[in-house]
PDB file with SEQRES, HELIX, SHEET and CRYST1 records, atoms N, CA, C and O in Angstrom:
SEQRES   1 A   69  MET CYS TYR PHE PRO ARG ASN CYS PHE ILE PHE TYR ASN          
SEQRES   2 A   69  ASN ARG ASN GLU ILE ILE GLY PHE TYR GLU VAL CYS LEU          
SEQRES   3 A   69  GLU CYS GLY ARG MET ILE SER ILE PRO GLU CYS LYS VAL          
SEQRES   4 A   69  SER LEU LYS GLY GLY LEU SER GLY ILE GLY LEU LYS GLU          
SEQRES   5 A   69  PHE GLU ARG PHE CYS THR SER ALA GLY ILE THR VAL GLN          
SEQRES   6 A   69  LYS ASP GLU PRO                                              
HELIX    1 AA1 LYS A   38  LEU A   41  1                                   4    
HELIX    2 AA2 GLY A   47  SER A   59  1                                  13    
SHEET    1 AA1 3 ASN A   7  TYR A  12  0                                        
SHEET    2 AA1 3 ILE A  18  VAL A  24 -1                                        
SHEET    3 AA1 3 MET A  31  ILE A  34 -1                                        
CRYST1    1.000    1.000    1.000  90.00  90.00  90.00 P 1           1          
ATOM      1  N   MET A   1     263.751  82.773 370.031  1.00  0.00           N  
ATOM      2  CA  MET A   1     263.596  81.613 369.165  1.00  0.00           C  
ATOM      3  C   MET A   1     262.550  80.676 369.754  1.00  0.00           C  
ATOM      4  O   MET A   1     262.497  80.466 370.966  1.00  0.00           O  
ATOM      5  N   CYS A   2     261.722  80.120 368.882  1.00  0.00           N  
ATOM      6  CA  CYS A   2     260.603  79.302 369.339  1.00  0.00           C  
ATOM      7  C   CYS A   2     261.027  77.913 369.808  1.00  0.00           C  
ATOM      8  O   CYS A   2     260.504  77.420 370.807  1.00  0.00           O  
ATOM      9  N   TYR A   3     261.936  77.292 369.129  1.00  0.00           N  
ATOM     10  CA  TYR A   3     262.408  75.926 369.336  1.00  0.00           C  
ATOM     11  C   TYR A   3     261.283  74.942 369.604  1.00  0.00           C  
ATOM     12  O   TYR A   3     261.036  74.532 370.739  1.00  0.00           O  
ATOM     13  N   PHE A   4     260.611  74.577 368.521  1.00  0.00           N  
ATOM     14  CA  PHE A   4     259.554  73.581 368.532  1.00  0.00           C  
ATOM     15  C   PHE A   4     259.940  72.494 367.523  1.00  0.00           C  
ATOM     16  O   PHE A   4     259.375  72.425 366.431  1.00  0.00           O  
ATOM     17  N   PRO A   5     260.915  71.638 367.898  1.00  0.00           N  
ATOM     18  CA  PRO A   5     261.429  70.666 366.926  1.00  0.00           C  
ATOM     19  C   PRO A   5     260.409  69.603 366.582  1.00  0.00           C  
ATOM     20  O   PRO A   5     259.709  69.084 367.452  1.00  0.00           O  
ATOM     21  N   ARG A   6     260.336  69.289 365.298  1.00  0.00           N  
ATOM     22  CA  ARG A   6     259.449  68.223 364.836  1.00  0.00           C  
ATOM     23  C   ARG A   6     260.240  67.071 364.229  1.00  0.00           C  
ATOM     24  O   ARG A   6     259.686  66.002 363.974  1.00  0.00           O  
ATOM     25  N   ASN A   7     261.518  67.281 363.999  1.00  0.00           N  
ATOM     26  CA  ASN A   7     262.340  66.248 363.377  1.00  0.00           C  
ATOM     27  C   ASN A   7     263.551  65.952 364.242  1.00  0.00           C  
ATOM     28  O   ASN A   7     264.181  66.859 364.786  1.00  0.00           O  
ATOM     29  N   CYS A   8     263.865  64.677 364.360  1.00  0.00           N  
ATOM     30  CA  CYS A   8     265.051  64.241 365.074  1.00  0.00           C  
ATOM     31  C   CYS A   8     265.673  63.101 364.275  1.00  0.00           C  
ATOM     32  O   CYS A   8     264.991  62.147 363.901  1.00  0.00           O  
ATOM     33  N   PHE A   9     266.956  63.209 364.021  1.00  0.00           N  
ATOM     34  CA  PHE A   9     267.686  62.180 363.301  1.00  0.00           C  
ATOM     35  C   PHE A   9     268.600  61.489 364.302  1.00  0.00           C  
ATOM     36  O   PHE A   9     269.439  62.132 364.933  1.00  0.00           O  
ATOM     37  N   ILE A  10     268.434  60.174 364.447  1.00  0.00           N  
ATOM     38  CA  ILE A  10     269.189  59.401 365.425  1.00  0.00           C  
ATOM     39  C   ILE A  10     270.171  58.501 364.682  1.00  0.00           C  
ATOM     40  O   ILE A  10     269.814  57.860 363.693  1.00  0.00           O  
ATOM     41  N   PHE A  11     271.407  58.460 365.168  1.00  0.00           N  
ATOM     42  CA  PHE A  11     272.462  57.673 364.543  1.00  0.00           C  
ATOM     43  C   PHE A  11     272.845  56.517 365.469  1.00  0.00           C  
ATOM     44  O   PHE A  11     273.023  56.699 366.674  1.00  0.00           O  
ATOM     45  N   TYR A  12     272.967  55.325 364.881  1.00  0.00           N  
ATOM     46  CA  TYR A  12     273.284  54.110 365.627  1.00  0.00           C  
ATOM     47  C   TYR A  12     274.612  53.536 365.157  1.00  0.00           C  
ATOM     48  O   TYR A  12     275.011  53.735 364.010  1.00  0.00           O  
ATOM     49  N   ASN A  13     275.300  52.816 366.055  1.00  0.00           N  
ATOM     50  CA  ASN A  13     276.496  52.086 365.642  1.00  0.00           C  
ATOM     51  C   ASN A  13     276.084  50.678 365.223  1.00  0.00           C  
ATOM     52  O   ASN A  13     274.892  50.371 365.187  1.00  0.00           O  
ATOM     53  N   ASN A  14     277.038  49.829 364.909  1.00  0.00           N  
ATOM     54  CA  ASN A  14     276.722  48.484 364.417  1.00  0.00           C  
ATOM     55  C   ASN A  14     276.188  47.564 365.511  1.00  0.00           C  
ATOM     56  O   ASN A  14     275.749  46.453 365.212  1.00  0.00           O  
ATOM     57  N   ARG A  15     276.215  48.001 366.773  1.00  0.00           N  
ATOM     58  CA  ARG A  15     275.628  47.223 367.872  1.00  0.00           C  
ATOM     59  C   ARG A  15     274.240  47.746 368.237  1.00  0.00           C  
ATOM     60  O   ARG A  15     273.679  47.383 369.270  1.00  0.00           O  
ATOM     61  N   ASN A  16     273.696  48.605 367.371  1.00  0.00           N  
ATOM     62  CA  ASN A  16     272.365  49.187 367.550  1.00  0.00           C  
ATOM     63  C   ASN A  16     272.274  50.099 368.780  1.00  0.00           C  
ATOM     64  O   ASN A  16     271.210  50.242 369.382  1.00  0.00           O  
ATOM     65  N   GLU A  17     273.407  50.714 369.142  1.00  0.00           N  
ATOM     66  CA  GLU A  17     273.440  51.675 370.244  1.00  0.00           C  
ATOM     67  C   GLU A  17     273.389  53.080 369.661  1.00  0.00           C  
ATOM     68  O   GLU A  17     274.012  53.353 368.635  1.00  0.00           O  
ATOM     69  N   ILE A  18     272.654  53.963 370.309  1.00  0.00           N  
ATOM     70  CA  ILE A  18     272.589  55.351 369.851  1.00  0.00           C  
ATOM     71  C   ILE A  18     273.929  56.023 370.098  1.00  0.00           C  
ATOM     72  O   ILE A  18     274.450  56.000 371.214  1.00  0.00           O  
ATOM     73  N   ILE A  19     274.488  56.626 369.041  1.00  0.00           N  
ATOM     74  CA  ILE A  19     275.776  57.308 369.171  1.00  0.00           C  
ATOM     75  C   ILE A  19     275.658  58.813 368.941  1.00  0.00           C  
ATOM     76  O   ILE A  19     276.631  59.544 369.123  1.00  0.00           O  
ATOM     77  N   GLY A  20     274.492  59.276 368.549  1.00  0.00           N  
ATOM     78  CA  GLY A  20     274.299  60.708 368.353  1.00  0.00           C  
ATOM     79  C   GLY A  20     272.941  61.010 367.772  1.00  0.00           C  
ATOM     80  O   GLY A  20     272.230  60.121 367.303  1.00  0.00           O  
ATOM     81  N   PHE A  21     272.585  62.309 367.813  1.00  0.00           N  
ATOM     82  CA  PHE A  21     271.325  62.733 367.205  1.00  0.00           C  
ATOM     83  C   PHE A  21     271.353  64.216 366.880  1.00  0.00           C  
ATOM     84  O   PHE A  21     272.117  64.985 367.464  1.00  0.00           O  
ATOM     85  N   TYR A  22     270.510  64.598 365.940  1.00  0.00           N  
ATOM     86  CA  TYR A  22     270.241  65.991 365.603  1.00  0.00           C  
ATOM     87  C   TYR A  22     268.750  66.214 365.780  1.00  0.00           C  
ATOM     88  O   TYR A  22     267.938  65.462 365.239  1.00  0.00           O  
ATOM     89  N   GLU A  23     268.386  67.241 366.532  1.00  0.00           N  
ATOM     90  CA  GLU A  23     266.995  67.629 366.722  1.00  0.00           C  
ATOM     91  C   GLU A  23     266.867  69.039 366.160  1.00  0.00           C  
ATOM     92  O   GLU A  23     267.606  69.936 366.567  1.00  0.00           O  
ATOM     93  N   VAL A  24     265.929  69.245 365.223  1.00  0.00           N  
ATOM     94  CA  VAL A  24     265.888  70.498 364.473  1.00  0.00           C  
ATOM     95  C   VAL A  24     264.502  71.128 364.510  1.00  0.00           C  
ATOM     96  O   VAL A  24     263.494  70.448 364.316  1.00  0.00           O  
ATOM     97  N   CYS A  25     264.461  72.443 364.762  1.00  0.00           N  
ATOM     98  CA  CYS A  25     263.230  73.223 364.644  1.00  0.00           C  
ATOM     99  C   CYS A  25     263.259  73.917 363.286  1.00  0.00           C  
ATOM    100  O   CYS A  25     264.121  74.759 363.033  1.00  0.00           O  
ATOM    101  N   LEU A  26     262.326  73.569 362.421  1.00  0.00           N  
ATOM    102  CA  LEU A  26     262.309  74.162 361.081  1.00  0.00           C  
ATOM    103  C   LEU A  26     261.684  75.549 361.066  1.00  0.00           C  
ATOM    104  O   LEU A  26     261.680  76.205 360.025  1.00  0.00           O  
ATOM    105  N   GLU A  27     261.163  76.003 362.180  1.00  0.00           N  
ATOM    106  CA  GLU A  27     260.588  77.346 362.236  1.00  0.00           C  
ATOM    107  C   GLU A  27     261.642  78.398 362.557  1.00  0.00           C  
ATOM    108  O   GLU A  27     261.663  79.462 361.937  1.00  0.00           O  
ATOM    109  N   CYS A  28     262.515  78.115 363.516  1.00  0.00           N  
ATOM    110  CA  CYS A  28     263.523  79.111 363.898  1.00  0.00           C  
ATOM    111  C   CYS A  28     264.928  78.715 363.456  1.00  0.00           C  
ATOM    112  O   CYS A  28     265.839  79.541 363.509  1.00  0.00           O  
ATOM    113  N   GLY A  29     265.128  77.453 363.017  1.00  0.00           N  
ATOM    114  CA  GLY A  29     266.431  77.009 362.554  1.00  0.00           C  
ATOM    115  C   GLY A  29     267.346  76.526 363.662  1.00  0.00           C  
ATOM    116  O   GLY A  29     268.472  76.107 363.392  1.00  0.00           O  
ATOM    117  N   ARG A  30     266.887  76.577 364.895  1.00  0.00           N  
ATOM    118  CA  ARG A  30     267.722  76.154 366.011  1.00  0.00           C  
ATOM    119  C   ARG A  30     267.811  74.639 366.037  1.00  0.00           C  
ATOM    120  O   ARG A  30     266.850  73.947 365.699  1.00  0.00           O  
ATOM    121  N   MET A  31     268.974  74.123 366.441  1.00  0.00           N  
ATOM    122  CA  MET A  31     269.146  72.683 366.528  1.00  0.00           C  
ATOM    123  C   MET A  31     269.974  72.323 367.741  1.00  0.00           C  
ATOM    124  O   MET A  31     270.792  73.109 368.219  1.00  0.00           O  
ATOM    125  N   ILE A  32     269.747  71.125 368.223  1.00  0.00           N  
ATOM    126  CA  ILE A  32     270.545  70.560 369.300  1.00  0.00           C  
ATOM    127  C   ILE A  32     271.133  69.276 368.756  1.00  0.00           C  
ATOM    128  O   ILE A  32     270.449  68.508 368.079  1.00  0.00           O  
ATOM    129  N   SER A  33     272.393  69.044 369.051  1.00  0.00           N  
ATOM    130  CA  SER A  33     273.023  67.817 368.578  1.00  0.00           C  
ATOM    131  C   SER A  33     273.876  67.206 369.680  1.00  0.00           C  
ATOM    132  O   SER A  33     274.462  67.910 370.502  1.00  0.00           O  
ATOM    133  N   ILE A  34     273.931  65.905 369.674  1.00  0.00           N  
ATOM    134  CA  ILE A  34     274.819  65.145 370.539  1.00  0.00           C  
ATOM    135  C   ILE A  34     275.564  64.202 369.615  1.00  0.00           C  
ATOM    136  O   ILE A  34     274.899  63.398 368.962  1.00  0.00           O  
ATOM    137  N   PRO A  35     276.879  64.225 369.501  1.00  0.00           N  
ATOM    138  CA  PRO A  35     277.743  65.226 370.118  1.00  0.00           C  
ATOM    139  C   PRO A  35     277.515  66.602 369.499  1.00  0.00           C  
ATOM    140  O   PRO A  35     277.004  66.717 368.384  1.00  0.00           O  
ATOM    141  N   GLU A  36     277.896  67.633 370.227  1.00  0.00           N  
ATOM    142  CA  GLU A  36     277.678  69.004 369.744  1.00  0.00           C  
ATOM    143  C   GLU A  36     278.432  69.246 368.446  1.00  0.00           C  
ATOM    144  O   GLU A  36     279.551  68.768 368.263  1.00  0.00           O  
ATOM    145  N   CYS A  37     277.803  69.992 367.551  1.00  0.00           N  
ATOM    146  CA  CYS A  37     278.458  70.385 366.305  1.00  0.00           C  
ATOM    147  C   CYS A  37     278.515  71.908 366.247  1.00  0.00           C  
ATOM    148  O   CYS A  37     277.828  72.584 367.013  1.00  0.00           O  
ATOM    149  N   LYS A  38     279.316  72.442 365.359  1.00  0.00           N  
ATOM    150  CA  LYS A  38     279.503  73.887 365.262  1.00  0.00           C  
ATOM    151  C   LYS A  38     278.190  74.627 365.049  1.00  0.00           C  
ATOM    152  O   LYS A  38     278.003  75.719 365.585  1.00  0.00           O  
ATOM    153  N   VAL A  39     277.274  74.045 364.268  1.00  0.00           N  
ATOM    154  CA  VAL A  39     276.001  74.710 363.980  1.00  0.00           C  
ATOM    155  C   VAL A  39     275.192  74.890 365.259  1.00  0.00           C  
ATOM    156  O   VAL A  39     274.632  75.961 365.493  1.00  0.00           O  
ATOM    157  N   SER A  40     275.127  73.852 366.087  1.00  0.00           N  
ATOM    158  CA  SER A  40     274.336  73.973 367.315  1.00  0.00           C  
ATOM    159  C   SER A  40     275.016  74.896 368.312  1.00  0.00           C  
ATOM    160  O   SER A  40     274.330  75.568 369.083  1.00  0.00           O  
ATOM    161  N   LEU A  41     276.327  74.950 368.320  1.00  0.00           N  
ATOM    162  CA  LEU A  41     277.043  75.854 369.217  1.00  0.00           C  
ATOM    163  C   LEU A  41     276.837  77.311 368.831  1.00  0.00           C  
ATOM    164  O   LEU A  41     276.877  78.191 369.691  1.00  0.00           O  
ATOM    165  N   LYS A  42     276.615  77.579 367.535  1.00  0.00           N  
ATOM    166  CA  LYS A  42     276.381  78.944 367.063  1.00  0.00           C  
ATOM    167  C   LYS A  42     274.930  79.362 367.202  1.00  0.00           C  
ATOM    168  O   LYS A  42     274.604  80.524 366.958  1.00  0.00           O  
ATOM    169  N   GLY A  43     274.050  78.452 367.584  1.00  0.00           N  
ATOM    170  CA  GLY A  43     272.650  78.804 367.799  1.00  0.00           C  
ATOM    171  C   GLY A  43     271.686  78.267 366.770  1.00  0.00           C  
ATOM    172  O   GLY A  43     270.476  78.305 366.997  1.00  0.00           O  
ATOM    173  N   GLY A  44     272.169  77.768 365.645  1.00  0.00           N  
ATOM    174  CA  GLY A  44     271.246  77.186 364.684  1.00  0.00           C  
ATOM    175  C   GLY A  44     271.690  77.319 363.250  1.00  0.00           C  
ATOM    176  O   GLY A  44     272.792  77.782 362.955  1.00  0.00           O  
ATOM    177  N   LEU A  45     270.807  76.903 362.365  1.00  0.00           N  
ATOM    178  CA  LEU A  45     271.075  76.939 360.934  1.00  0.00           C  
ATOM    179  C   LEU A  45     270.847  78.335 360.374  1.00  0.00           C  
ATOM    180  O   LEU A  45     269.992  79.073 360.863  1.00  0.00           O  
ATOM    181  N   SER A  46     271.607  78.694 359.355  1.00  0.00           N  
ATOM    182  CA  SER A  46     271.375  79.948 358.651  1.00  0.00           C  
ATOM    183  C   SER A  46     270.100  79.792 357.819  1.00  0.00           C  
ATOM    184  O   SER A  46     269.580  78.684 357.693  1.00  0.00           O  
ATOM    185  N   GLY A  47     269.600  80.873 357.260  1.00  0.00           N  
ATOM    186  CA  GLY A  47     268.423  80.809 356.396  1.00  0.00           C  
ATOM    187  C   GLY A  47     268.625  79.862 355.236  1.00  0.00           C  
ATOM    188  O   GLY A  47     267.732  79.084 354.904  1.00  0.00           O  
ATOM    189  N   ILE A  48     269.792  79.920 354.615  1.00  0.00           N  
ATOM    190  CA  ILE A  48     270.101  79.030 353.495  1.00  0.00           C  
ATOM    191  C   ILE A  48     270.200  77.589 353.982  1.00  0.00           C  
ATOM    192  O   ILE A  48     269.678  76.678 353.339  1.00  0.00           O  
ATOM    193  N   GLY A  49     270.868  77.379 355.113  1.00  0.00           N  
ATOM    194  CA  GLY A  49     270.999  76.039 355.672  1.00  0.00           C  
ATOM    195  C   GLY A  49     269.650  75.445 356.021  1.00  0.00           C  
ATOM    196  O   GLY A  49     269.415  74.255 355.812  1.00  0.00           O  
ATOM    197  N   LEU A  50     268.767  76.271 356.553  1.00  0.00           N  
ATOM    198  CA  LEU A  50     267.432  75.814 356.920  1.00  0.00           C  
ATOM    199  C   LEU A  50     266.647  75.383 355.685  1.00  0.00           C  
ATOM    200  O   LEU A  50     265.975  74.352 355.715  1.00  0.00           O  
ATOM    201  N   LYS A  51     266.720  76.159 354.593  1.00  0.00           N  
ATOM    202  CA  LYS A  51     266.037  75.794 353.353  1.00  0.00           C  
ATOM    203  C   LYS A  51     266.604  74.505 352.765  1.00  0.00           C  
ATOM    204  O   LYS A  51     265.857  73.671 352.253  1.00  0.00           O  
ATOM    205  N   GLU A  52     267.929  74.342 352.839  1.00  0.00           N  
ATOM    206  CA  GLU A  52     268.549  73.112 352.335  1.00  0.00           C  
ATOM    207  C   GLU A  52     268.116  71.908 353.165  1.00  0.00           C  
ATOM    208  O   GLU A  52     267.873  70.829 352.625  1.00  0.00           O  
ATOM    209  N   PHE A  53     268.021  72.098 354.472  1.00  0.00           N  
ATOM    210  CA  PHE A  53     267.593  71.011 355.337  1.00  0.00           C  
ATOM    211  C   PHE A  53     266.141  70.637 355.043  1.00  0.00           C  
ATOM    212  O   PHE A  53     265.806  69.453 355.000  1.00  0.00           O  
ATOM    213  N   GLU A  54     265.285  71.624 354.840  1.00  0.00           N  
ATOM    214  CA  GLU A  54     263.891  71.364 354.469  1.00  0.00           C  
ATOM    215  C   GLU A  54     263.828  70.606 353.151  1.00  0.00           C  
ATOM    216  O   GLU A  54     263.040  69.672 353.006  1.00  0.00           O  
ATOM    217  N   ARG A  55     264.653  71.005 352.194  1.00  0.00           N  
ATOM    218  CA  ARG A  55     264.671  70.338 350.886  1.00  0.00           C  
ATOM    219  C   ARG A  55     265.111  68.881 351.035  1.00  0.00           C  
ATOM    220  O   ARG A  55     264.550  67.986 350.401  1.00  0.00           O  
ATOM    221  N   PHE A  56     266.130  68.652 351.888  1.00  0.00           N  
ATOM    222  CA  PHE A  56     266.581  67.287 352.150  1.00  0.00           C  
ATOM    223  C   PHE A  56     265.448  66.451 352.747  1.00  0.00           C  
ATOM    224  O   PHE A  56     265.199  65.332 352.301  1.00  0.00           O  
ATOM    225  N   CYS A  57     264.767  66.992 353.751  1.00  0.00           N  
ATOM    226  CA  CYS A  57     263.666  66.274 354.401  1.00  0.00           C  
ATOM    227  C   CYS A  57     262.583  65.918 353.391  1.00  0.00           C  
ATOM    228  O   CYS A  57     262.119  64.779 353.346  1.00  0.00           O  
ATOM    229  N   THR A  58     262.183  66.888 352.586  1.00  0.00           N  
ATOM    230  CA  THR A  58     261.141  66.665 351.584  1.00  0.00           C  
ATOM    231  C   THR A  58     261.569  65.587 350.587  1.00  0.00           C  
ATOM    232  O   THR A  58     260.772  64.714 350.242  1.00  0.00           O  
ATOM    233  N   SER A  59     262.819  65.640 350.122  1.00  0.00           N  
ATOM    234  CA  SER A  59     263.299  64.659 349.147  1.00  0.00           C  
ATOM    235  C   SER A  59     263.379  63.253 349.741  1.00  0.00           C  
ATOM    236  O   SER A  59     263.296  62.263 349.015  1.00  0.00           O  
ATOM    237  N   ALA A  60     263.541  63.170 351.066  1.00  0.00           N  
ATOM    238  CA  ALA A  60     263.607  61.872 351.739  1.00  0.00           C  
ATOM    239  C   ALA A  60     262.223  61.377 352.165  1.00  0.00           C  
ATOM    240  O   ALA A  60     262.101  60.316 352.779  1.00  0.00           O  
ATOM    241  N   GLY A  61     261.178  62.149 351.837  1.00  0.00           N  
ATOM    242  CA  GLY A  61     259.823  61.751 352.186  1.00  0.00           C  
ATOM    243  C   GLY A  61     259.440  62.090 353.616  1.00  0.00           C  
ATOM    244  O   GLY A  61     258.457  61.566 354.140  1.00  0.00           O  
ATOM    245  N   ILE A  62     260.207  62.958 354.244  1.00  0.00           N  
ATOM    246  CA  ILE A  62     259.940  63.376 355.620  1.00  0.00           C  
ATOM    247  C   ILE A  62     259.043  64.603 355.574  1.00  0.00           C  
ATOM    248  O   ILE A  62     259.351  65.578 354.889  1.00  0.00           O  
ATOM    249  N   THR A  63     257.949  64.556 356.295  1.00  0.00           N  
ATOM    250  CA  THR A  63     256.998  65.663 356.312  1.00  0.00           C  
ATOM    251  C   THR A  63     257.626  66.889 356.949  1.00  0.00           C  
ATOM    252  O   THR A  63     258.195  66.814 358.038  1.00  0.00           O  
ATOM    253  N   VAL A  64     257.518  68.016 356.263  1.00  0.00           N  
ATOM    254  CA  VAL A  64     257.986  69.299 356.785  1.00  0.00           C  
ATOM    255  C   VAL A  64     256.769  70.127 357.119  1.00  0.00           C  
ATOM    256  O   VAL A  64     256.026  70.536 356.226  1.00  0.00           O  
ATOM    257  N   GLN A  65     256.560  70.376 358.387  1.00  0.00           N  
ATOM    258  CA  GLN A  65     255.394  71.125 358.836  1.00  0.00           C  
ATOM    259  C   GLN A  65     255.856  72.323 359.646  1.00  0.00           C  
ATOM    260  O   GLN A  65     256.746  72.208 360.489  1.00  0.00           O  
ATOM    261  N   LYS A  66     255.253  73.460 359.389  1.00  0.00           N  
ATOM    262  CA  LYS A  66     255.548  74.681 360.135  1.00  0.00           C  
ATOM    263  C   LYS A  66     254.243  75.313 360.555  1.00  0.00           C  
ATOM    264  O   LYS A  66     253.249  75.260 359.831  1.00  0.00           O  
ATOM    265  N   ASP A  67     254.252  75.916 361.735  1.00  0.00           N  
ATOM    266  CA  ASP A  67     253.083  76.703 362.151  1.00  0.00           C  
ATOM    267  C   ASP A  67     253.107  78.015 361.400  1.00  0.00           C  
ATOM    268  O   ASP A  67     254.173  78.595 361.192  1.00  0.00           O  
ATOM    269  N   GLU A  68     251.955  78.486 360.995  1.00  0.00           N  
ATOM    270  CA  GLU A  68     251.851  79.782 360.336  1.00  0.00           C  
ATOM    271  C   GLU A  68     251.862  80.869 361.394  1.00  0.00           C  
ATOM    272  O   GLU A  68     251.229  80.718 362.438  1.00  0.00           O  
ATOM    273  N   PRO A  69     252.584  81.982 361.139  1.00  0.00           N  
ATOM    274  CA  PRO A  69     252.640  83.055 362.131  1.00  0.00           C  
ATOM    275  C   PRO A  69     251.296  83.719 362.371  1.00  0.00           C  
ATOM    276  O   PRO A  69     251.197  84.639 363.182  1.00  0.00           O  
TER     277      PRO A  69                                                      
END                                                                             
């Protein structure tokens, strides 16, 4: 797996302290999360999950960029 993440989602509490994050590679589907979630423990997103995540990013105006093989 390449693991070249371009997107990271950071979550804050009401005191503006970081309480967690998701870092995602849209090329291989691998992700790291704090706290750990089942997806990151299994090694990453499925093909369908990866496409849904890309669709979410695009709909939110987040640039989705992938290197061409």
